[in-house]
C-alpha angles and dihedrals in degrees: 000000000000118000114260088218096059117114114258105256102191141047124243101251111117092002099127094045091056096055089197107098121099106220110220130188148243111257128232103164136014114266120252126231114269127236121241117257119253113268135205122229106293112264097168100192124164122258111323138195127226125192109249096025119097110209097160094110095051122106117238090259093048092049091051090048093050091044091055091052096051094044097044104037119079119246113263095243109086092212090060105067094185135100121278090249093053091046091054096041093050093042092233119191095265116112091196098058098086094039089051091054090049090047091054089049089059091050090055095047089049088060097243121162121244090258091052094045094050092047090050091048091051093049092049102042114013112108091220091058092071109099127198108248118197104218096184114162095321114154109271144172129199134046113325088218095051118140091233126050117191118194120190128191111200146166118222092219095050108104092208090056090055089053094047097045100081092043095052093039093051091062091083093058096038093051102031114199091002104075132051121190124203127187127215129180126242106167108189120224092233093063110079100206103026094101091052090047092051091051091046091055091052091046090053088049090062086064093046097259106101095125093044089055090042091056094043093050091054096042091050096033094141090058095056110130133115091272091042092052091051087053091052090052090052091047089055091051095242123167095260097204092052091042092053091050094048094042091060097034124122091231093058092045090050092051091055091045090052091054091049092048092051090049091053091047089055090050096244114173104188149347141317095033114174131193123189114197088336096312121115113243088204115204087207087066108025136050109229096211094047107031108030095080097048088050093050093044092052091047090053091049094048093049101039103025089235129102116261104237118182122222120242092260112127118208112248114236120242116245114265110265131198089237094055093044097050110020126100121207117274113265122244109296093028 
């Protein structure tokens, strides 16, 4: 997979229409070593077939690789201590067995190593990978009772966050009534004005325009500065006296600090960091433009019993910004 530390080589125009770019992230801390996924007793058969999984397009090597995963990794339901393959074959009472086999097939066709595939499987299906997320009164859009809750931590000066914003935000319209999106701040120390920008968004929120400021900060990312932010507030028609008071208020600063503290408690290392129903959609493991929708669709199906089918709405690309076209991700520690 591409390095998360590589400089961003292209602008944003046309990004979302391509559906090919792997969105990376701005770094805050070095990544830890992962733990191996739980495995079933080794069966080591040759290539196998499972009903509901189409392996016809796999090469011989890929099919053997996928077969080893589904026969060696334990089924995702803790009350079914058998391999994924046995769980599917015997039609055990585990709704996630077949989806997990299909998920591993996608990891193989994406060219991921065994370590990467196992780490991805653990994030997506292991019970211990679900983290408690305090939603609080974070800005949100979508139905509060939606089957899927997406929480994103982002930094307004992170170019990768500006790329991810329209994709994540579009989930609410593409899965109406089924997805809720919440935003939390994680201003990184290496970005000079990100703290000011985070507070400005919350200050705008006090006048009912959080998402308008959110969008403007990302669209005009290269213009972010104290003077630039004041210009954004005027552009949004905010009460400037009230905005100035809120922007510098202790309450707004505390709200940003609370988001950052929660991010650190969860061990987040950079932005954007995305959680879907408490599971980390790690951008070290998953491609946002390719794997977000299958993840959300499966989550809808598992929670409602009905397939998650997106509407025909296409996310609008952000305008190309100088920051996105020229910035590299922040190094470890900033």
